[in-house]
N, C-alpha and C positions, 0 to 999 in steps of 0.2 A: 597493468597490475595482474599478477598471477593469482587465480582463484584456487580454492582447495576442493578436494573430493566432497567434504562435508557441505560446503556451500553449494556445490553442484547438486547433491542429493536433495537439499532443501528447496532449491529453486525449481527442480524437476517436479517437486510436490506442489509448490504454491504457484508457479508461473510468475509472470507471463511468458509466452512462448519465446519472444525475442531475447529476453534476459536469460532464459534457460539455454537457448542456442549459443549465445555469446559466452556464457559461463563454461559450457561444454567445450567450445573451441579453445578457450583459455586453458582449461585443465589439461586437455589433450595436447596442447602446444602445436596445433595445426594451423598454418596460414591458409587463407581462403583458396589460393591457387592449388595447394596440395589437396585440399578437400575436393575441389572440382576435379582434379585428376583421379582421385579414388572413386568418385561418383561415375566418371566416364568409363572406368573399368567395369562398373556394374551396369553399363548400358543406360545410364541416366545423364542427360545433358542439362546442365543448368549453369548460367553465367555467374562469374565472380561478382558482378554488379548486383544480381538478384540475391545472392547469398549475403552480400554486405547489407542490402536493404532489409533482409529478413532479420539479421542480428541487431540492426539498429531500431527495428520497429517501424521503419518508414513504409514498408509493405508487408503484407501477410499472405503466405501461400494459400491459395484457394482452389485453383484449377486442379484437375485430376493429375496432370503430369507433375505439378508442383507438390502435391501430396505424396506422389510416388517418390519424389526426390527427398521429401522429409523422412519417409520410411527408410530410404537408403542411408540418409544422414545418421539415423539411429545406429545402423550397423557400423558405419565409418567411425563414429565417435564412441562406439562401444557402450551404448546406452541401453537400458531395459526396453524391451519391445513396447511400442506404442506410447512411450513416455513423452515424446514430443507431439505426436499426433493427438494424444489426449488433451494437451493444452490447447490445441487448435479446435478440437471438437467441442470444448465447453462453450464456444460462442453460440452454439445452437440451443443451449439450455433455455427453457422457457420459464417465465416467472410463474409464481403460484396462481392457480385459477382464481379469478375474481378479485385479484389484487393488482392494481397498477404498479409497475416497477418505478421506484423513485429514481433509480439510475439504471440505464441500460448497461449491458455488459460491455458494449462498445465504448461507452463513455468512461467506464471504469478502466478499460484497457488503455484508452487514450491518456487518462490522467496518470495511470501508473507509468506509462512511457514518458510522460512529461516530467514526473517526479524524478525518474532516473536521469533524464537529461539535465535537469536543473542541479541535482546533486553532483553529477559528474562535472558540470561546469564550475561548481564551487569547490572542487577538489576533494570530495568526500569518498572514502572507501566504502565497501559494501555495507558494513555495519557501523561505521564511524568509530570503531575501536571501543565501543561501549555495549554492555549488556544491561537490560532493565532488571533492577531488583524489585522495584515497586513503582506503580504509576496510578495516581488518582486523578481522574479527569472529570470535570464538571462542565456540562453543556447547558446553555440557557436558550429556550425557544421563546421568541417575543410574541406580542399580542397579534401580530400579523402572520403568525405561524412560521416566521422566518428564524433561521439560526442566528441568534443575536450575539452570542459570546461563548467562548470555551476557554477554560482555565485548567492548567495542569500543575500538579505537584509531582515531581519526577525524581526517583532515586536510581542512579546508575552505578555500575562497577566497570572500571577500565580493565581491558584484557591486553592492552599494549601500553608502553610508556609514552609519555609526551602527548597526552590527550588534553586539549584545553577548550573544546567547543562541542556543541550539539546542534544538529540541523533539524529544526522542527518543521513539519509539513502541515499545511492547512488546505483542505479540499472543500471549496464552497459548494453550495447547492446550485442547480441550474439557474443561470442568470447572474451568478456572483461576479462582481467586479473586483478582482484581487488587488487592483491598484488602490482601492478605497478601504481595504482591510487594514486595521491597525494592529501592530504587534506590540505586546507589552512584556518586558523583561522583569521578572519578579526577583525574589531573593537569590543571591549568590550568582547572578549572571547579568550580562548587559547585551543589548542588541548589536549585532554586527551587520553583515550584508543581508539584504532582502531581495529576492528575485521572484518573479511571478510569470504566469502564462495566462493571458486573458481568455483564450479560447476554451481552456479546460477549467478555469477557476481555481488553479493550483498556485499556492504561494509557499515558498521555502524561506525560512528565517534562520539566520545564524545566531546562536546564543553563545556568547563568549564567557567562559568560566573565570572565576577570580583567581584560579590557581591552575597549575599544570598537574595532571594526574599521572601517577605511575601505575603499572600493571598491578591489579588487586585493590587499588584505592576505590572507595565509594564517594559519591558526591550527590548532594541534594540541591535542587534548584526549582524555580517556578517560572512559568511563562503563560501567556495567553494571547488570544486573538479576538478582536471585536469586529464582527462582520455586519450582518443585517442587510446585505446588498443582494442576496439571492431571493428566489421565489419560495413558495411554501416548502418547508422541510418535512420529510416523511420518515427519515431514518438518520442514525449516526453510526458510522462504521469505522472500526479501527483495524488496520492491517498489521500483521506481524510477519516479518521475513524470517525471524529466528525465534526459537522458544525462549521463555524468560520467566520472570517472577510474577508477582501478583499484579493484576490489573483491575481497577475499580472504575466503573463508568456510572455517572449520575446524569440524568436528563431532567431538567426542571422546566415546567411549562407555566407560562403566564396564565393567570386566572381568566383572562379574556379569551384564551385559546387553549381549551383542554381537549385532548384526544379522547375518542370513545374506547380505544383499546391500545395496549402496548405489549410488545413481545420481545423477548431476547432471542437471538439466533446466532448460529455459527456457520461458517463455510470454509471448506478446505482451499478454495480459490475463488476468484471473482465470478466466474461463470458456473460454478458448481451449485447444485441445489442447496437451499438453506435447510439446515438441520438443527437439532438440539433446541427446538422451539419451546419456549416457556412463557406463559402469560404473566405479565407483571402488573402489580397494583400500584396506583399512585398513592403516595403516603406523604404526611407532613403538610404544613401550611404552605410550602412552596410547590406542592403537587409534583413530587419527584419520583421517577422510576429509576431503579439501579440494577446493576449486575456486578458480580464479583467472580473473577477468574483467578484461582489460586496459583496456577502455573500455566501461563499461556503457551499455546502451540502455534507453529507456523500456520498462517491462514488469516481469516477474518472473524471478528466477533462484533456484535453491535446490538442496538435496540431499534426497532421500527414501530410505527404507530399508524393508526387510522384516524382521520379527522371526522369521518362520518360514515 
């Protein structure tokens, strides 16, 4: 599949590294052998196998000579200076002082690579041919502090013809058994294929629409996941590869397990520092915290909380 300059600009901003590299190679139309040749002319020796592993996410350049090769890759692929190196450098970002990280950057990176692999295996293009117009997501935390359930009411607009499905992604908390996660298709859709990866707790579910969409058509559908298989949950994060419409997130806590503090946050990428922090107050008899994003940007947004 041939990617576009717009997709390249977005993934250089959001990461991860391997997807940015693969997209750049696609946009420039350079086979790996040709890239190796250009690098050799710059005095940089790197094998085609290593380049292939880097773009697949199977390996990550870490040694000094590998980082030098990445710098040369930016020149060969005509990318902004440090755009690829920055995506590698974010792995060193530290969590906020005094707060244990609910998910390490490495686990987020592994799960994002797994998601991409599962989506590719199910024949999905980069954005599925759909843009989000509005997304209302409800997350329920159970009495054992576990992520018990999440439900979505989703409105999308097709920007290509012949779109008849959506691939929904569930990332469980550490310890999640995705084989035991149940998928529920709500209004205007039904469940198709379901694939998962036990090591990362990632599950991808195909939701089949009741009709085929043409470019410009909008569609409303609902779906959900019932989990409860992971350990204590400390955050809920939603990633966006593309800008879109409104996103509303509600997190409801069981009365037997109420957090002492909730916060909204945003990140430009998984390893970047968390910014736009705002304390949230639990409201209503369901003890719910929420956020509203009027126009989402590429990156991540979510709610995290402290149990004690």
